[in-house]
N, C-alpha and C positions, 0 to 999 in steps of 0.2 A: 759353738762352745764345745770343748772337749769334755770327756768324761770326769776329770778331776775337777774342772770348773763347774760342771753340773752338780757334783757332789757337794761343793762348798756353797753354791748357790742355794740348793734345795734345803740344806741344813739351817740356813739363815731365815728362811721364810716361815713364819708361824702366827697364825690368827686363829680365831675361834672356828672359823669355817675351812681353814686350810692348815693342818698340822705340818710340822716339819716332815721331811720325807727323804728317801735316798732314790736315786734313779732305778727303776726296775731293771734296767739293762744290767746292773751288777749281778743279778741272779743267773745270767746266762754265759758265763764263761765255760771253758771245758769241764772244770770240775762241777759247776752247777748243772750242766746239762747231764752229766753222768749220775748225779745224785737224784734229779728229777726222773730220770729213766727208772732208777730203783723205786721211786715212789709209785710210778705207774703200775708196778707189778703188786702193790699192796691191795688186797681185796677191799679195804675200806675206801680206797680212792676210786670211787664208782664211775668217774668219768671214762676212764680208759675201758672198763668192762662194757659200759654202755656203747661206746664207739665201736668197739669190736663186734658186739652183738648186732649193732645195726648194719656194719659192713658185711658181716658173714650172712645176714638175712637179705641185704639189698644190694651187694656189690654187682650183681648181674644186672640189676635194673639201672644203677647208676652208669655202668659200663656200656650199657645199650644207648645211653644219651650222649655219649663220647664218640665223635666222628673219627674215622681213620685219618691219619695225618694230624691229629690234634696235638697242640703243645700244652701239656699239663704241668702247671706250676703251683707247687705246694709251698705255702708260707710258714716259716719257722718249723721246718720239718722235724728236727730232732730225731727221736727214735722212730724208725720206719716199720715197726711190725704191724701198725694198723693200715698203713698206705699199702703194704705189700698185699693185703687182702684184695683190695681194689686193683692193683696192677695185674694180680693173677687172674682177675676176672677179665680184665681187658685182653690180656694174652690169650685167654681161652676162646675169645670171640675173634682172634686173629686179626686184630687191628694194630697197625703200625703207628705208635704213639711215642712221642718224646717226652719223657717225664723229667722234670728239673726240681730238685730239692734245694730250696733257698735257705740258706742259714748264715750265722755270723762267724761261727768257729770252724777254721779249716780242718783241724784234727778230727773233730767230732763228725764233721761232714764226710770226711773220708772213711771214718770207721763205720758209720751207719750205712753208707752206700755200699760198703763191702759186705756188710751182714746181709744186705738185700739180695746178694747174689746176682748182680746184673748179667753175668755170662749165662745164667740159666734161661733167659728170655730169648726168644727169636723175634717177636714183634715190637716189644716195649724197649725202648732204648732209655738207659737211665744216665743222668747227668747231675753234677753238683753245681750249684750257683752260689758263690761266695759274696755276701753283702747284705745290706740293710733292705727293708721293704722299698724304700725310695730307689735303691739301686735296681731292685726287681722290676719296679715299674718302668724305669727308663730303659731297661734292657727289653722289656715286653714292647716298648713303643718303637723300637729300631725298625727301620725299613725292611730288613731281611725277614722279619716275622709277620709282615703284613698280610701275606696271603694264607697264613695258617689259622685253622680253627683253634680256639683257645678256651681253656677251663682253668679257672683259679680255685686252688683247694685250700681251705683253712680249717684245721681241725684242733683238738686239744685245747690249749690255754690262750692261743692268740687273742681270740675276740673277748674272753672272760677277763683279761687282764686290762682291758681299756674301759674307760668310763662311757656313759651312754652317748655323751657328745662325741667323744674320740671315735666310737665305733661307728656312728653315723658318718663321720668324716672319712674314716678308714674305708668304708664300703663305697662311699662316693667317689673317693680317689681311684679305687680299682675299677669301678663301674666306668668312670670317665676314661681311664687308661684303655679298657677294652673297647669302648666305643670309638676311641680315636685311633685304634690300632689296625683298622682296615677290614675287620670281618665281624661286624656288629651282630649279623644274623646268626652266627655260629659261636657266640661267646656265652659264657656262664660262669657264675660263682657258686661254689659248693661249700657251704660252712656248716660247722657243728656249733650248736648252742645249748647250754645247760639251762634247762627250765626249773631245776629243783630249787624251791624256796622253803623247804623244811629245815629250819635253823639247826636242829640236832644233827641230822644227817649230813649236812654240809660241814658243820663245825668238826665233827669226828673225821671227816675226810681229809681236812687240812691240819689236824692238830695231833699228830703222832709225835708228841714232844720228846719221847724217850728215843726216837729213831730218826729216820730219814728227812722228815718234814722239817724238823728242827735244824738239822745239819744243812739242809738246802737253804733255808733263810739265813743262817749264821754265815754261810759262805759268802753271802753278798758283803759282809764286813771284811772278810778276808781279801775278796776282790777289790773293795775299795782301799784297803791298806796297800796293796800291790800297785794300784794305779796312783795313789798318792805319794808312794815312794817312802812310807814310813808307817810306824804301828800307831796310826791315829786311833784305831779302835782295838783296845784290849779285850779280846773275846771273853776273857774271864769275868769282865765287869758288865757283861750284857746277857740278856735273856730274850727269848721270843714270846710273843703274846698274840693269839689269834681271837678276833672278835666278829660275830655275826651281826650285821646291821639289817634289822628286819624292815626298816622304813626304805632304805635304798636297795633292799634285796642283794646284798653284796657281802663277801666275806673279806676282811681286811687282816693283813698279817703285819706285825710291827716288831721292831727290835726295841728293847727298853733297857736303859741303863740301870744297873743295880745300886749305883752311888752317883752323886754328883760329878760330872766330867766336863772338861773343856775340849772341844773338838774344833780344830781349825779355827780357833779364836771365838767359838761360839759356846755359850754356857748352856748346858743341859742339866736339868734337875733330875735326881733320882726318880724314876718311874714315868718320866715323860715318854710318851709313845712316839716313835719315829716310824712313819709308814714306809713299807718296802714294796708291797705289792697288794693288789686288790683282785677279787674274782667276782664279777657281776653275774647275776643270774636272770635268765631271760624267759619269763612265763609268757602266756598267750598275749596278753595286754601290751607288755613291752616289745614283743616281737613285731606286733602289728604296727606299732609306732615306728620301729626301726625300718620296716620295709617302706613304709610311706615316706620317711624322710631321707632314704638312701637311694632312691631311684632304682629300687629293685622289686621284684614281684615273687612271692612264694608260690612256686608251681606245685610243690608237693612237701609234706613233711614225712620223713622217713624214720620210723621208730621200730624197736624190737620188743618182742614179748608184750605187746600192748602197753607198753610204758611210755607216757608222754612226757616224762621228766627230762629226757635228753632227745633232741632231735637233730637230724641232718637235713639240710635244706638245699635242694638245686634251685638257684635262683637266676631265670632268664633276665637279661637286661630290659629295661623299659627305655624306649627311644621315642622322643616327641609324643610321650603319653600313651603309646601302644606297646603292649607286652610282646617281646620277640622271642619266640620259642627256638631253643636249639634245633637245628635241622634233624629231621628223623633219619 
């Protein structure tokens, strides 16, 4: 199913338990990536600050767990100013590592890799990998990568934008890919998870409606118009609404029509919420469940300034019930 077909299908689905939605992929065109990068510089968007604090505090420790010759693959790389902290730590330890930034947009991938300054490294070689996560798994499984140590890095919004079930399946798939790619004993996943379940703090981080957050979400409608080949969404007839769900520990972003509209043959009432994206939060209880269900083991939680609200987790694989540590 292509994107335009996904847009039409998701708009037609509506039940009490499953509101109409738009594919979250609409957020991540070239313009969306640029807008999101601006959001990450906003002090209210605590996630980026937490990630930077953790990496500045623990980059040396993380780098020590990465062997020379490792293939380091970052999922949904986007802006690389956080990743650069880790790459500089690897470089300082004199380890020859190949870093691959995986993303969907060619122009943004080229732009952000250039900002990374790849020619300034002697030991870290930087590459762009254009494609989906499925493409990344297929590439990682190729025979020519079989003898390489591997680390999969997932920071930012990648995990948060998935449901609990989707996150479990996501990590299982990457765990399976690493296990089958030839070097189980030297493979690990490093992920960042937001554990902040304070509704007010989370809501404020996502609801700068006068600025970039609103433009970021509304850009999904512009992207949809482009893909559908017509002005299906008249932007002046829509607004954005953010809602914190305390039960599911999730922040939801909706686009909402300001009047009754007909979209691709579907009637939408004024005020009906159309889900665009979600951001799930992972407290200690939810994290424990996730590790158990995903065939991964928490080796350590890395946090900064004693703050347990956001953590970065190096996760060795579990093979046949036994935890496999990355080689020292």
